[in-house]
RODO-2510 file (C-alpha; in nm, 4 decimals, decimal comma):
residues 117
     n   res          X          Y          Z
     1     m    -1,9141    -0,5959     2,4936
     2     e    -1,5595    -0,4677     2,5076
     3     i    -1,3094    -0,5622     2,2189
     4     d    -0,9576    -0,5582     2,2838
     5     p    -0,7675    -0,4560     1,9594
     6     n    -0,4449    -0,6161     2,0967
     7     d    -0,6042    -0,9465     2,1354
     8     d    -0,6073    -1,1361     1,8047
     9     w    -0,8309    -1,4093     1,9389
    10     s    -1,1166    -1,1787     2,0093
    11     f    -1,1809    -1,1507     1,6328
    12     e    -1,1569    -1,5284     1,5676
    13     q    -1,4913    -1,6229     1,7129
    14     p    -1,8228    -1,4469     1,6719
    15     l    -1,9545    -1,3915     2,0244
    16     t    -2,2830    -1,2214     1,9655
    17     a    -2,5875    -1,3536     1,7806
    18     i    -2,5641    -1,0684     1,5225
    19     a    -2,1963    -1,1662     1,4654
    20     r    -2,2853    -1,5256     1,4132
    21     v    -2,5542    -1,4418     1,1512
    22     l    -2,3338    -1,2094     0,9819
    23     c    -2,0615    -1,4885     0,9553
    24     l    -2,3193    -1,7297     0,8172
    25     c    -2,4284    -1,4600     0,5721
    26     l    -2,0703    -1,3950     0,4667
    27     m    -2,0080    -1,7795     0,4313
    28     s    -2,3108    -1,8139     0,2218
    29     f    -2,2160    -1,5658    -0,0304
    30     g    -1,9164    -1,7921    -0,1170
    31     a    -2,1284    -2,0959    -0,1572
    32     p    -2,2047    -2,2211    -0,5081
    33     v    -2,5517    -2,1877    -0,6502
    34     r    -2,7242    -2,5242    -0,6553
    35     d    -2,9822    -2,6084    -0,9127
    36     q    -3,2861    -2,8349    -0,8881
    37     a    -3,0841    -3,1320    -1,0280
    38     w    -2,8492    -3,1042    -0,7444
    39     r    -3,1363    -3,0852    -0,4858
    40     n    -3,3091    -3,3906    -0,6344
    41     q    -2,9821    -3,5849    -0,6136
    42     a    -2,9248    -3,4840    -0,2596
    43     s    -3,2781    -3,5585    -0,1306
    44     k    -3,2431    -3,9057    -0,2640
    45     k    -2,9365    -3,9598    -0,0384
    46     l    -3,0965    -3,8125     0,2661
    47     p    -3,3106    -4,0190     0,4955
    48     v    -3,6615    -3,9060     0,6023
    49     w    -3,6598    -3,8863     0,9835
    50     k    -3,9477    -3,8932     1,2312
    51     t    -3,9455    -3,6186     1,5051
    52     s    -4,0477    -3,6938     1,8602
    53     f    -4,3603    -3,4879     1,7829
    54     d    -4,4549    -3,7278     1,4977
    55     h    -4,4120    -4,0248     1,7447
    56     t    -4,6110    -3,8608     2,0230
    57     r    -4,8978    -3,7567     1,7952
    58     s    -4,9249    -4,0995     1,6456
    59     q    -4,9872    -4,2374     1,9834
    60     i    -5,2990    -4,0097     2,0360
    61     p    -5,6276    -4,1672     1,9180
    62     e    -5,7751    -3,9872     1,6126
    63     r    -6,0925    -3,9096     1,7850
    64     e    -5,9008    -3,7228     2,0642
    65     l    -5,7067    -3,5296     1,8001
    66     r    -6,0313    -3,4003     1,6493
    67     q    -6,1637    -3,2723     1,9876
    68     n    -6,1435    -2,9005     2,0584
    69     p    -6,0216    -2,7758     2,3818
    70     p    -6,2762    -2,6548     2,6341
    71     s    -6,3424    -2,2948     2,6212
    72     s    -6,1540    -2,2433     2,3042
    73     e    -6,2301    -2,0810     1,9560
    74     y    -5,9606    -2,3071     1,8161
    75     s    -6,0703    -2,5059     1,4963
    76     p    -5,8219    -2,7529     1,3607
    77     s    -5,7037    -2,7269     1,0083
    78     e    -5,7236    -3,0312     0,7710
    79     s    -5,3926    -3,1984     0,7621
    80     s    -5,2254    -3,2716     0,4219
    81     g    -5,0939    -3,5979     0,5596
    82     r    -4,7396    -3,4517     0,5579
    83     t    -4,5229    -3,4436     0,8733
    84     a    -4,3475    -3,1489     1,0004
    85     s    -4,0203    -3,3298     0,9217
    86     e    -4,0690    -3,3342     0,5602
    87     y    -3,9358    -3,0537     0,3371
    88     l    -3,9961    -2,9839    -0,0209
    89     p    -3,7673    -2,7188    -0,1668
    90     s    -3,8878    -2,4737    -0,4234
    91     s    -3,8604    -2,5895    -0,7684
    92     s    -3,6951    -2,2913    -0,9127
    93     p    -3,3384    -2,2311    -0,8463
    94     i    -3,2246    -1,8780    -0,7178
    95     e    -3,0624    -1,6671    -0,9863
    96     s    -2,7044    -1,6081    -0,9354
    97     p    -2,6220    -1,2399    -0,8708
    98     t    -2,3253    -1,2649    -1,1034
    99     q    -2,5675    -1,3517    -1,3882
   100     r    -2,7675    -1,0337    -1,3395
   101     r    -2,6540    -0,7085    -1,5061
   102     r    -2,4656    -0,4874    -1,2835
   103     i    -2,5698    -0,1259    -1,2750
   104     p    -2,2693     0,1045    -1,2683
   105     t    -2,2862     0,3548    -1,0075
   106     r    -2,0605     0,6599    -0,9266
   107     s    -2,0081     0,8345    -0,5982
   108     r    -2,0349     1,2081    -0,6019
   109     a    -1,8100     1,4279    -0,3803
   110     q    -2,0496     1,7163    -0,3724
   111     c    -2,4209     1,7663    -0,3081
   112     a    -2,4956     1,9338    -0,6564
   113     p    -2,7528     1,7466    -0,8664
   114     n    -2,6194     1,5027    -1,1227
   115     t    -2,6480     1,6620    -1,4669
   116     m    -2,4696     1,3806    -1,6577
   117     e    -2,7977     1,2051    -1,7502
***
């Protein structure tokens, strides 16, 4: 892909998948860290939705769901009763990088070993 340095618009929108992922990562760094209380409050406000897979699966009789396909080594796992549309976030919040101790680093202008330690 060619980038024209004279075209200001070419830098306004990420055009490649890598550029889009990078933008999402950079935007997430500025997002506030949300704790479990925030997650619990948000989950109370959000509706639980059914996906089309849930509806389609509910239309298949239980005895057909338990059948193995012919010429297959497939063995179905026991379902926990949860649907694919339900999501339970982890109970522990992510530690903020600003709360961790930063390790000071120095750049060396030469290849000689560091003798300051």
